[in-house]
KEKE-3310 file (N, C-alpha, C; in steps of 0.2 Angstrom, whole numbers, plus 5000, padded with zeros to 4 digits):
npx = (4973:4984:4994:4995:4990:5000:5012:5014:5022:5025:5013:5011:5020:5017:5005:5008:5016:5009:4997:5005:5011:4999:4992:5004:5010:5010:5013:4998:4994:4981:4972:4967:4958:4955:4962:4972:4964:4956:4968:4974:4963:4962:4976:4973:4961:4969:4979:4972:4964:4976:4982:4974:4975:4989:4997:5014:5014:5009:5014:5029:5022:5017:5030:5033:5024:5027:5040:5034:5027:5034:5047:5038:5033:5047:5051:5041:5042:5050:5042:5031:5038:5037:5034:5047:5051:5048:5060:5070:5066:5071:5080:5073:5068:5082:5084:5074:5077:5089:5086:5079:5089:5098:5088:5088:5100:5105:5093:5082:5072:5056:5042:5045:5047:5059:5061:5062:5074:5085:5089:5097:5086:5076:5063:5065:5053:5060:5052:5039:5043:5047:5036:5031:5044:5042:5031:5031:5039:5032:5023:5031:5036:5027:5018:5027:5027:5014:5007:5011:5012:4997:4993:4999:4997:4991:4996:5007:5022:5033:5033:5027:5037:5047:5042:5036:5045:5057:5049:5042:5051:5059:5051:5046:5060:5061:5048:5050:5059:5054:5046:5053:5058:5048:5038:5025:5011:5014:5020:5006:4999:5009:5007:4992:4995:5001:4992:4982:4988:4993:4983:4974:4983:4984:4972:4973:4966:4971:4984:4982:4977:4987:4997:4991:4989:5002:5005:4998:5003:5018:5013:5006:5017:5024:5018:5017:5032:5038:5035:5031:5021:5013:5007:5000:4991:4984:4979:4969:4958:4956:4954:4949:4954:4963:4964:4971:4983:4991:4980:4974:4976:4966:4956:4951:4951:4939:4930:4932:4924:4913:4908:4906:4895:4883:4883:4894:4905:4910:4923:4937:4928:4928:4937:4949:4962:4964:4969:4983:4994:4985:4988:4994:4994:4979:4971:4958:4951:4949:4943:4932:4926:4924:4916:4911:4900:4896:4905:4918:4911:4911:4924:4929:4920:4929:4942:4938:4931:4944:4953:4944:4943:4956:4957:4948:4957:4967:4962:4957:4971:4982:4992:5000:5009:5007:4993:4993:5002:4995:4985:4992:4995:4982:4978:4987:4983:4973:4971:4978:4971:4959:4966:4972:4959:4951:4957:4957:4943:4943:4942:4954:4969:4978:4987:4998:5000:4999:4984:4982:4989:4983:4986:4996:5015:5028:5037:5026:5019:5026:5028:5013:5009:5018:5014:5000:5004:5010:5000:4992:4998:4999:4988:4986:4982:4994:4996:5004:5000:4987:4987:4993)
npy = (4971:4974:4979:4990:4998:4995:5001:5015:5026:5025:5024:5037:5043:5041:5046:5060:5062:5058:5067:5080:5076:5079:5092:5101:5112:5125:5142:5152:5144:5133:5116:5101:5094:5082:5070:5068:5066:5053:5044:5045:5038:5024:5020:5019:5010:4998:4996:4994:4982:4974:4972:4964:4952:4951:4955:4955:4959:4970:4978:4980:4984:4998:5004:5006:5013:5026:5028:5029:5042:5050:5051:5056:5069:5077:5075:5082:5097:5095:5087:5095:5103:5096:5095:5098:5084:5082:5085:5076:5065:5050:5047:5042:5029:5022:5022:5012:5001:4998:4995:4984:4976:4977:4971:4956:4954:4955:4951:4942:4926:4924:4912:4908:4920:4932:4946:4954:4964:4963:4975:4977:4974:4973:4972:4976:4981:4983:4987:4994:5003:5007:5006:5020:5026:5023:5028:5041:5042:5039:5048:5061:5057:5055:5066:5076:5070:5063:5070:5068:5053:5053:5058:5050:5036:5019:5010:5014:5010:5016:5029:5025:5016:5026:5037:5028:5020:5024:5024:5009:5002:5006:5006:4993:4985:4985:4978:4968:4961:4961:4950:4939:4940:4933:4940:4942:4949:4964:4965:4966:4974:4989:4988:4988:5002:5008:5005:5016:5026:5031:5028:5039:5049:5050:5042:5032:5018:5005:5005:5002:4990:4983:4982:4978:4964:4957:4957:4947:4938:4937:4931:4920:4913:4914:4905:4893:4891:4893:4884:4889:4902:4893:4883:4891:4897:4887:4883:4891:4890:4878:4877:4869:4855:4851:4853:4851:4856:4864:4872:4876:4890:4897:4889:4892:4904:4909:4901:4910:4921:4917:4914:4929:4935:4946:4957:4953:4943:4953:4961:4955:4940:4934:4918:4920:4919:4906:4906:4905:4918:4929:4941:4948:4945:4940:4951:4955:4946:4943:4957:4955:4944:4949:4960:4961:4959:4973:4979:4978:4984:4997:4998:5000:5008:5019:5019:5021:5034:5040:5037:5043:5057:5061:5058:5070:5078:5077:5082:5094:5101:5114:5110:5095:5087:5086:5084:5070:5063:5065:5055:5046:5042:5041:5027:5019:5017:5013:5002:4993:4992:4984:4973:4964:4963:4957:4947:4940:4938:4926:4931:4933:4924:4925:4935:4942:4956:4969:4975:4994:5004:4996:4981:4972:4978:4984:4993:4994:5002:5014:5018:5022:5032:5041:5039:5047:5059:5064:5065:5076:5086:5089:5096:5105:5123:5137:5151:5160:5152:5155:5168:5166)
npz = (5131:5137:5133:5131:5143:5150:5145:5148:5143:5131:5124:5127:5120:5106:5105:5105:5096:5084:5087:5085:5070:5066:5066:5064:5052:5041:5042:5039:5030:5022:5028:5022:5034:5035:5030:5042:5053:5048:5045:5057:5065:5058:5061:5075:5077:5072:5080:5094:5090:5087:5098:5106:5097:5097:5110:5110:5096:5096:5106:5097:5086:5091:5094:5080:5076:5084:5078:5061:5064:5068:5058:5047:5053:5053:5041:5034:5030:5018:5012:5008:4996:4987:4973:4968:4967:4953:4946:4945:4940:4936:4946:4956:4948:4949:4962:4965:4960:4964:4981:4979:4970:4981:4991:4984:4989:5001:5007:5019:5017:5018:5020:5006:5000:4997:5004:5015:5026:5038:5053:5064:5078:5070:5055:5041:5027:5010:4997:5003:5002:4988:4981:4983:4975:4963:4959:4962:4950:4938:4941:4937:4925:4918:4917:4909:4898:4895:4885:4875:4871:4872:4862:4850:4839:4840:4832:4827:4829:4831:4837:4848:4855:4856:4866:4876:4879:4890:4900:4902:4902:4915:4925:4921:4922:4938:4941:4937:4944:4955:4955:4951:4963:4972:4974:4969:4972:4979:4964:4959:4963:4959:4948:4945:4949:4941:4929:4932:4934:4920:4912:4916:4913:4901:4894:4886:4883:4875:4879:4893:4893:4886:4895:4905:4899:4897:4909:4916:4908:4912:4926:4925:4919:4932:4939:4934:4935:4950:4963:4975:4972:4962:4974:4982:4972:4970:4984:4984:4973:4979:4994:5004:5001:5007:5022:5034:5032:5018:5014:5028:5033:5025:5026:5040:5041:5032:5040:5051:5046:5042:5056:5061:5053:5052:5062:5071:5083:5094:5103:5108:5111:5100:5089:5083:5083:5078:5065:5059:5053:5058:5062:5052:5037:5038:5045:5041:5040:5056:5057:5052:5059:5073:5073:5064:5046:5045:5054:5045:5033:5039:5038:5025:5021:5025:5020:5008:5010:5010:4997:4988:4992:4989:4977:4973:4976:4966:4956:4959:4955:4949:4941:4930:4935:4950:4950:4944:4952:4965:4960:4958:4971:4976:4970:4975:4986:4987:4978:4986:4997:4992:4984:4995:5002:4995:4992:5006:5007:4995:4983:4972:4972:4986:4994:5001:5005:5014:5025:5025:5039:5048:5049:5056:5054:5052:5038:5029:5038:5040:5027:5021:5031:5027:5013:5014:5018:5009:5000:5008:5009:4994:4994:5003:5005:5000:5005:4994:4982:4984:4979:4966)
capx = (4975:4986:5000:4990:4990:5008:5017:5010:5025:5027:5009:5011:5023:5015:5000:5011:5021:5004:4997:5011:5010:4991:4993:5008:5008:5014:5009:4994:4990:4974:4974:4962:4960:4949:4967:4976:4958:4955:4973:4974:4957:4965:4979:4971:4959:4974:4981:4967:4965:4983:4983:4969:4975:4996:5001:5020:5017:5004:5020:5033:5018:5017:5035:5034:5020:5032:5045:5029:5023:5041:5047:5030:5035:5053:5050:5037:5045:5052:5033:5029:5040:5035:5037:5055:5051:5049:5067:5075:5062:5075:5083:5068:5069:5087:5084:5071:5081:5096:5084:5078:5095:5099:5085:5089:5107:5105:5086:5081:5068:5052:5035:5046:5047:5064:5057:5064:5080:5085:5093:5096:5081:5069:5064:5062:5052:5060:5047:5035:5045:5049:5029:5032:5045:5039:5024:5037:5044:5028:5018:5034:5037:5018:5017:5031:5026:5009:5003:5015:5010:4993:4995:5003:4993:4994:4999:5015:5028:5041:5032:5027:5043:5051:5040:5037:5052:5059:5044:5040:5062:5062:5047:5047:5062:5058:5043:5054:5065:5050:5040:5058:5059:5043:5032:5019:5008:5016:5018:4999:4998:5009:5005:4986:4996:5004:4988:4978:4990:4993:4976:4974:4988:4984:4966:4971:4965:4975:4990:4982:4976:4993:5002:4986:4990:5010:5008:4996:5007:5020:5011:5006:5024:5028:5014:5020:5038:5039:5032:5025:5017:5008:5003:4995:4985:4980:4974:4964:4956:4953:4954:4947:4956:4968:4962:4974:4989:4992:4974:4972:4974:4961:4949:4950:4948:4931:4926:4930:4924:4906:4905:4904:4889:4882:4884:4901:4905:4913:4930:4940:4925:4929:4943:4955:4968:4966:4971:4990:4995:4978:4990:4996:4991:4972:4967:4952:4943:4948:4938:4925:4922:4922:4915:4906:4900:4894:4912:4920:4910:4913:4932:4931:4919:4935:4947:4935:4931:4950:4954:4939:4945:4963:4956:4945:4962:4971:4955:4960:4977:4983:4997:4999:5012:5004:4988:4995:5004:4988:4981:4996:4994:4977:4978:4993:4982:4965:4973:4982:4965:4957:4970:4970:4951:4948:4963:4954:4936:4945:4940:4958:4973:4980:4997:5003:5001:4996:4979:4985:4986:4978:4989:5005:5020:5031:5038:5019:5015:5031:5025:5008:5009:5021:5011:4996:5007:5011:4994:4989:5003:4995:4979:4987:4984:4996:4995:5007:4997:4981:4988:4992)
capy = (4979:4974:4980:4998:5002:4992:5004:5022:5030:5024:5028:5045:5047:5039:5050:5066:5062:5059:5076:5086:5077:5082:5099:5105:5115:5132:5148:5154:5138:5130:5110:5095:5090:5073:5064:5066:5064:5048:5041:5043:5032:5018:5018:5018:5004:4994:4995:4989:4976:4969:4971:4959:4947:4947:4960:4956:4962:4976:4981:4982:4990:5004:5007:5007:5019:5031:5029:5033:5049:5055:5053:5060:5076:5076:5076:5090:5103:5093:5084:5102:5105:5090:5096:5096:5077:5079:5089:5071:5058:5046:5045:5038:5021:5020:5022:5007:4996:4999:4993:4978:4974:4975:4964:4950:4950:4955:4951:4935:4923:4920:4912:4907:4927:4938:4952:4959:4965:4965:4980:4976:4972:4977:4968:4982:4979:4990:4986:4998:5011:5006:5006:5027:5029:5020:5032:5047:5042:5039:5055:5062:5056:5056:5074:5077:5065:5062:5075:5066:5049:5053:5058:5044:5031:5013:5008:5020:5007:5020:5034:5024:5014:5033:5039:5024:5016:5024:5022:5003:5001:5008:5002:4984:4983:4985:4974:4961:4958:4958:4944:4935:4936:4929:4946:4943:4954:4970:4967:4966:4983:4991:4986:4995:5010:5010:5008:5021:5035:5031:5031:5046:5053:5049:5041:5026:5010:5002:5002:4998:4982:4979:4979:4970:4957:4957:4957:4941:4932:4935:4928:4913:4910:4912:4901:4887:4890:4894:4880:4894:4904:4889:4882:4897:4898:4877:4885:4896:4885:4872:4878:4863:4849:4849:4857:4854:4856:4870:4874:4877:4897:4899:4887:4897:4913:4908:4899:4916:4927:4914:4916:4933:4937:4954:4960:4951:4941:4956:4962:4948:4936:4928:4915:4924:4916:4901:4909:4907:4923:4933:4949:4951:4943:4938:4951:4955:4940:4945:4960:4952:4939:4950:4967:4958:4963:4980:4983:4979:4990:5003:5000:5001:5015:5025:5019:5025:5041:5042:5037:5048:5065:5061:5061:5075:5084:5077:5087:5104:5103:5117:5107:5089:5083:5087:5079:5063:5061:5061:5050:5040:5039:5037:5023:5014:5014:5010:4994:4990:4987:4980:4967:4959:4961:4952:4940:4936:4935:4922:4932:4931:4922:4931:4940:4944:4962:4972:4981:4999:5005:4991:4974:4972:4978:4991:4996:4997:5009:5020:5019:5022:5038:5046:5042:5050:5064:5066:5068:5080:5094:5089:5097:5110:5129:5140:5161:5161:5148:5158:5172:5165)
capz = (5129:5143:5130:5129:5150:5153:5143:5145:5141:5123:5120:5126:5116:5099:5104:5105:5089:5081:5086:5081:5064:5061:5068:5061:5046:5038:5043:5034:5023:5025:5027:5023:5041:5035:5030:5048:5056:5046:5046:5066:5068:5055:5067:5082:5078:5070:5089:5098:5087:5088:5107:5107:5095:5100:5114:5108:5090:5097:5109:5092:5080:5095:5092:5073:5077:5085:5069:5057:5062:5069:5050:5043:5055:5052:5032:5030:5027:5013:5008:5007:4990:4981:4966:4966:4964:4947:4943:4946:4939:4934:4953:4959:4945:4950:4970:4967:4958:4973:4986:4975:4971:4990:4997:4984:4991:5009:5012:5021:5015:5024:5014:5000:4997:4998:5002:5023:5028:5045:5053:5069:5080:5067:5049:5036:5019:5006:4994:5003:4999:4981:4980:4983:4972:4958:4960:4961:4942:4935:4938:4934:4917:4911:4916:4904:4891:4895:4880:4868:4872:4871:4853:4847:4838:4846:4827:4826:4835:4832:4841:4857:4858:4858:4873:4882:4882:4896:4906:4903:4906:4921:4928:4919:4926:4944:4942:4936:4948:4961:4952:4951:4971:4970:4976:4963:4976:4976:4957:4956:4967:4955:4940:4946:4948:4933:4924:4934:4931:4913:4910:4918:4908:4893:4893:4881:4884:4873:4883:4899:4890:4884:4901:4910:4896:4898:4917:4916:4906:4916:4930:4923:4919:4937:4943:4931:4937:4957:4968:4979:4970:4962:4978:4984:4967:4970:4990:4982:4970:4982:5001:5009:4997:5013:5028:5040:5028:5015:5017:5034:5036:5021:5027:5046:5038:5030:5047:5054:5044:5044:5063:5061:5053:5052:5070:5074:5091:5099:5103:5114:5108:5094:5089:5075:5085:5075:5057:5062:5053:5058:5062:5045:5031:5038:5050:5039:5046:5062:5060:5051:5066:5079:5071:5058:5041:5048:5054:5038:5028:5039:5039:5020:5018:5029:5015:5002:5009:5009:4991:4985:4994:4986:4969:4971:4980:4961:4950:4961:4956:4942:4937:4928:4940:4956:4949:4941:4959:4969:4957:4958:4980:4979:4966:4978:4992:4984:4977:4990:5002:4986:4984:5003:5004:4989:4994:5013:5002:4987:4974:4970:4977:4994:4992:5008:5004:5021:5027:5026:5042:5053:5049:5060:5049:5053:5035:5027:5043:5038:5019:5021:5034:5021:5007:5018:5021:5005:4998:5014:5008:4990:4995:5006:4999:5002:5002:4986:4978:4982:4978:4961)
cpx = (4982:4992:5001:4993:4996:5015:5014:5013:5026:5020:5009:5014:5021:5009:5003:5013:5015:5000:5003:5010:5004:4990:4997:5009:5009:5009:5004:4991:4984:4974:4967:4963:4957:4956:4970:4971:4958:4960:4973:4969:4958:4969:4976:4967:4963:4978:4979:4965:4972:4985:4977:4971:4984:4998:5007:5022:5013:5009:5027:5028:5019:5024:5036:5029:5021:5036:5040:5029:5030:5044:5044:5034:5040:5052:5044:5037:5049:5045:5032:5030:5041:5036:5043:5055:5052:5056:5070:5070:5067:5078:5078:5068:5077:5088:5079:5074:5087:5092:5081:5083:5097:5094:5086:5096:5107:5099:5088:5073:5062:5045:5039:5047:5054:5064:5060:5073:5082:5092:5090:5091:5076:5071:5062:5061:5055:5058:5042:5038:5047:5042:5031:5037:5043:5033:5027:5037:5039:5023:5023:5036:5030:5017:5024:5030:5019:5007:5006:5013:5001:4990:4996:4998:4996:4996:5007:5019:5033:5040:5030:5032:5047:5049:5037:5041:5056:5054:5043:5047:5062:5057:5046:5053:5062:5052:5046:5057:5063:5047:5048:5060:5053:5035:5028:5014:5009:5018:5012:4998:5001:5011:4997:4985:4997:4998:4983:4981:4992:4989:4974:4978:4986:4977:4967:4972:4969:4981:4989:4981:4979:4998:4998:4990:4997:5010:5004:5001:5014:5018:5009:5014:5027:5024:5016:5029:5041:5033:5028:5019:5009:5004:4998:4988:4980:4975:4967:4958:4953:4955:4953:4951:4962:4968:4967:4983:4990:4985:4970:4971:4968:4955:4948:4949:4941:4927:4925:4924:4914:4901:4904:4898:4889:4886:4892:4901:4907:4921:4933:4934:4925:4935:4945:4958:4970:4969:4979:4996:4989:4981:4992:4993:4980:4969:4960:4946:4943:4944:4930:4919:4920:4917:4909:4905:4899:4901:4916:4916:4911:4922:4932:4927:4926:4939:4943:4934:4937:4953:4951:4944:4953:4962:4953:4953:4964:4968:4956:4966:4979:4987:4997:5002:5008:4997:4989:4998:5001:4986:4984:4997:4989:4975:4983:4988:4976:4965:4974:4977:4963:4959:4970:4963:4949:4952:4960:4946:4937:4942:4947:4963:4976:4987:5000:5004:4996:4989:4980:4983:4985:4983:4996:5010:5022:5033:5032:5018:5018:5028:5019:5007:5013:5016:5003:4998:5008:5005:4989:4993:5001:4990:4979:4986:4987:4994:4998:5003:4991:4983:4988:4986)
cpy = (4980:4979:4988:5001:5000:4997:5011:5027:5032:5027:5034:5049:5046:5045:5057:5066:5063:5066:5080:5084:5079:5089:5104:5109:5123:5135:5151:5150:5136:5122:5107:5092:5083:5070:5063:5062:5054:5042:5038:5036:5027:5015:5014:5011:4998:4991:4991:4984:4970:4967:4967:4953:4944:4954:4959:4960:4968:4980:4984:4987:4998:5008:5010:5013:5027:5033:5032:5039:5053:5054:5057:5066:5077:5080:5081:5094:5101:5091:5090:5106:5101:5090:5098:5089:5076:5083:5084:5066:5051:5042:5040:5030:5019:5019:5015:4999:4995:4995:4986:4973:4972:4970:4956:4949:4950:4954:4944:4933:4921:4919:4910:4916:4930:4942:4959:4959:4966:4970:4981:4972:4970:4972:4973:4979:4985:4992:4990:5003:5014:5007:5016:5028:5027:5027:5041:5049:5043:5046:5061:5064:5058:5063:5077:5075:5063:5062:5069:5059:5047:5052:5055:5039:5025:5008:5011:5015:5014:5025:5030:5021:5022:5036:5035:5019:5016:5022:5013:5001:5000:5004:4995:4981:4981:4979:4967:4958:4956:4952:4940:4934:4934:4935:4949:4950:4962:4971:4968:4974:4989:4993:4991:5001:5011:5012:5013:5027:5034:5031:5038:5050:5055:5047:5037:5020:5005:4999:5001:4993:4979:4977:4974:4963:4954:4953:4948:4935:4930:4932:4923:4909:4909:4906:4894:4883:4889:4890:4884:4896:4900:4885:4886:4898:4890:4878:4889:4894:4880:4872:4871:4856:4848:4853:4857:4854:4865:4874:4878:4882:4897:4899:4891:4902:4913:4906:4907:4923:4924:4916:4922:4935:4945:4958:4960:4948:4947:4957:4957:4941:4931:4922:4916:4919:4909:4899:4911:4914:4930:4939:4951:4951:4940:4942:4955:4950:4940:4951:4958:4946:4943:4958:4965:4963:4973:4985:4983:4984:4998:5008:5003:5007:5022:5025:5022:5031:5043:5043:5042:5054:5064:5063:5067:5081:5086:5083:5096:5106:5108:5115:5100:5085:5083:5084:5072:5061:5058:5057:5045:5035:5037:5028:5016:5013:5010:5002:4992:4987:4984:4972:4961:4958:4957:4943:4935:4931:4928:4923:4932:4929:4928:4931:4941:4952:4964:4973:4986:5001:5001:4985:4976:4971:4984:4995:4998:5003:5015:5023:5023:5030:5043:5047:5048:5058:5069:5070:5075:5087:5094:5095:5103:5117:5132:5147:5161:5159:5149:5163:5172:5164)
cpz = (5136:5140:5130:5138:5151:5151:5141:5143:5133:5120:5120:5122:5110:5099:5102:5099:5084:5080:5084:5072:5061:5062:5065:5054:5044:5038:5038:5030:5027:5022:5025:5029:5039:5034:5036:5052:5053:5046:5053:5069:5064:5060:5072:5082:5078:5076:5093:5096:5088:5093:5109:5105:5098:5103:5112:5103:5093:5099:5101:5087:5084:5094:5085:5073:5076:5080:5066:5059:5066:5062:5047:5046:5053:5044:5031:5027:5019:5009:5006:4998:4987:4976:4964:4964:4956:4943:4943:4945:4940:4942:4956:4956:4949:4957:4970:4964:4962:4976:4983:4976:4979:4994:4992:4986:4998:5012:5014:5019:5020:5020:5009:4996:5002:4999:5008:5022:5033:5047:5059:5074:5077:5058:5045:5030:5014:5000:4996:5001:4991:4978:4978:4978:4965:4955:4958:4953:4938:4932:4936:4927:4912:4912:4910:4899:4889:4887:4873:4868:4868:4864:4850:4846:4840:4838:4825:4830:4836:4839:4849:4858:4859:4865:4877:4882:4889:4902:4907:4906:4911:4927:4928:4925:4934:4946:4941:4940:4955:4959:4952:4959:4974:4973:4971:4967:4974:4971:4955:4957:4962:4951:4939:4947:4944:4928:4925:4932:4925:4911:4912:4914:4903:4890:4887:4884:4883:4875:4888:4897:4890:4889:4905:4906:4897:4904:4916:4912:4911:4923:4931:4923:4926:4941:4939:4933:4944:4959:4970:4978:4965:4966:4980:4977:4970:4977:4989:4980:4974:4989:5005:5008:5003:5019:5032:5037:5026:5017:5022:5035:5033:5026:5035:5044:5037:5036:5051:5053:5044:5050:5064:5061:5053:5057:5071:5083:5095:5099:5110:5113:5103:5095:5086:5075:5079:5068:5061:5059:5053:5059:5056:5040:5030:5043:5047:5043:5051:5063:5057:5056:5072:5079:5069:5052:5040:5047:5047:5033:5031:5039:5033:5018:5020:5023:5009:5002:5007:5002:4988:4987:4990:4979:4968:4973:4971:4954:4951:4957:4948:4936:4934:4933:4945:4955:4947:4950:4964:4968:4958:4966:4980:4976:4971:4984:4992:4981:4983:4996:4996:4985:4992:5004:4999:4990:4999:5010:4998:4984:4971:4976:4982:4991:4996:5007:5012:5019:5029:5033:5051:5055:5052:5053:5048:5046:5030:5030:5039:5032:5018:5024:5030:5016:5009:5018:5016:5000:5002:5011:5000:4990:5000:5003:5004:5000:4994:4981:4978:4979:4969:4957)
residu = (MET:SER:VAL:LEU:THR:GLY:SER:PRO:TRP:LEU:VAL:ALA:LEU:ALA:VAL:SER:LEU:ALA:ALA:VAL:TRP:ALA:PHE:ARG:HIS:ALA:ARG:GLY:SER:ARG:ARG:ASP:TRP:PHE:PHE:PRO:PHE:ALA:THR:ILE:VAL:LEU:VAL:LEU:PHE:GLY:GLU:VAL:LEU:LEU:ALA:ARG:LEU:SER:PRO:ALA:LEU:ALA:ARG:LYS:GLN:LEU:VAL:TRP:ILE:CYS:ILE:ALA:PHE:GLY:ILE:ALA:THR:VAL:LEU:GLN:PRO:TYR:LEU:ALA:ARG:PHE:ARG:ARG:ILE:ALA:THR:VAL:LYS:TYR:THR:TRP:ILE:VAL:LEU:SER:LEU:ALA:LEU:VAL:ALA:ALA:THR:ALA:ILE:PHE:GLY:GLU:ARG:VAL:ASN:GLY:ALA:LYS:LEU:TRP:ILE:ARG:ILE:GLY:SER:LEU:HIS:VAL:GLU:PRO:VAL:GLU:ILE:ILE:LYS:LEU:LEU:LEU:VAL:PHE:PHE:LEU:ALA:ALA:TYR:LEU:ALA:GLU:MET:GLY:ASP:ALA:ILE:ALA:LYS:ALA:ARG:TRP:TRP:SER:LEU:ARG:ALA:ASN:ALA:LYS:TYR:LEU:GLY:PRO:LEU:PHE:LEU:GLY:TRP:GLY:ALA:SER:ILE:GLY:LEU:LEU:VAL:VAL:GLN:ARG:ASP:LEU:GLY:MET:GLY:ALA:LEU:LEU:LEU:CYS:THR:LEU:LEU:THR:THR:LEU:TYR:ALA:ALA:THR:ARG:ARG:THR:ASP:LEU:ALA:LEU:GLY:ALA:ALA:ALA:VAL:PHE:ALA:LEU:VAL:ALA:PHE:TRP:ALA:ALA:LEU:HIS:PHE:PRO:TYR:VAL:HIS:GLU:ARG:ILE:ALA:VAL:TRP:LEU:HIS:PRO:PHE:ALA:ASP:PRO:TYR:GLY:ALA:GLY:TYR:GLN:GLU:ALA:GLN:SER:TYR:PHE:SER:ILE:ALA:ALA:GLY:GLY:LEU:LEU:GLY:THR:GLY:LEU:GLY:LEU:GLY:HIS:PRO:GLY:PHE:ILE:PRO:ASP:VAL:SER:THR:ASP:TYR:ILE:VAL:ALA:ALA:ILE:ALA:GLU:GLU:PHE:GLY:TRP:LEU:GLY:ILE:VAL:ALA:ILE:LEU:ALA:LEU:TYR:LEU:ALA:LEU:VAL:ARG:ARG:ALA:VAL:SER:VAL:ALA:ARG:GLU:GLN:PRO:ASP:ALA:PHE:ALA:SER:LEU:LEU:ALA:VAL:GLY:LEU:ALA:ALA:THR:LEU:GLY:PHE:GLN:VAL:ALA:ILE:ILE:VAL:ALA:GLY:VAL:ALA:GLY:LEU:VAL:PRO:LEU:THR:GLY:ILE:THR:LEU:PRO:PHE:ILE:SER:TYR:GLY:GLY:SER:SER:LEU:VAL:ALA:ASN:VAL:LEU:LEU:VAL:SER:LEU:ILE:GLN:GLU:ILE:ALA:THR:ARG:ARG:PRO:THR:GLU:GLU:ARG:ALA)
# end
């Protein structure tokens, strides 16, 4: 905890920016206060946990907390006009492809994946912004074409190609580039977001199943052609085959989860430090060891409450775009949590996705704070809307 007591001005700045972000709103509007409350609780819990695991990373995360809440506060007036996002829907795909291309050209490869761009002393992960841009595109496109897609019969190739072509070309190009860059975790997250938003707009299960089948084929191909992906799957299937080599982190993660039991060892009393990437990929194991299964359940319940409230906000919207935008953002947050928790628990191969607001990662923190800020703006009731 020395990082929190040793940097009082940085802590004060982070608290001040978080407070301004939480309480700033247009005069006369009515906000849903649950979103900022839940977000700040998760961010605070994550910072306390990081201070226990790695004071150096906790200090860096504290800087990112200031950046995240600062950016969200500055962008709040623009996020309040979120319906303008729908007027330039193809711009979001162009920006996504540009960011993926920039990562491929200028990015640095870490652990087999080329996902980070160095800006000075900071490492930025553009894919965290890409996940928001693709939600913007999906919501805007499906708000306009959702009814037509819903009415098209599955056997009508011409109608489906006409309405689904731009959707799958734009989304598929971004996903394809991510797969080439070996980021299957983010590819899986974006697939889940696509399926959820597409089904919410059209109620067509055939499209959802078809898209899932195509991704499964791509993932199978990647497992055969990328040694990095193949190794992750092998470690997932046989974590104790090489407990001091490739399977070391997986095995230590299972030991941490088992050691925590129901109530946990207590903060600072466990040994999650045996897991090399405990502050990023395996922070769920650290929570399970020191806070037990009850701690994990409490954290997951808070995430679930955030997602359920976001879905409720989607149902309350008078227009298709706002509703689909809230659904897409809720799916992005919910599936991100589900994928990383399932990976640490051994239900699926670990993909390296961060646990929102808690894992160390500046780009992830900024993107997820912006995600919640946007949901909050969708939920906000303004005087003009109430009169309408």
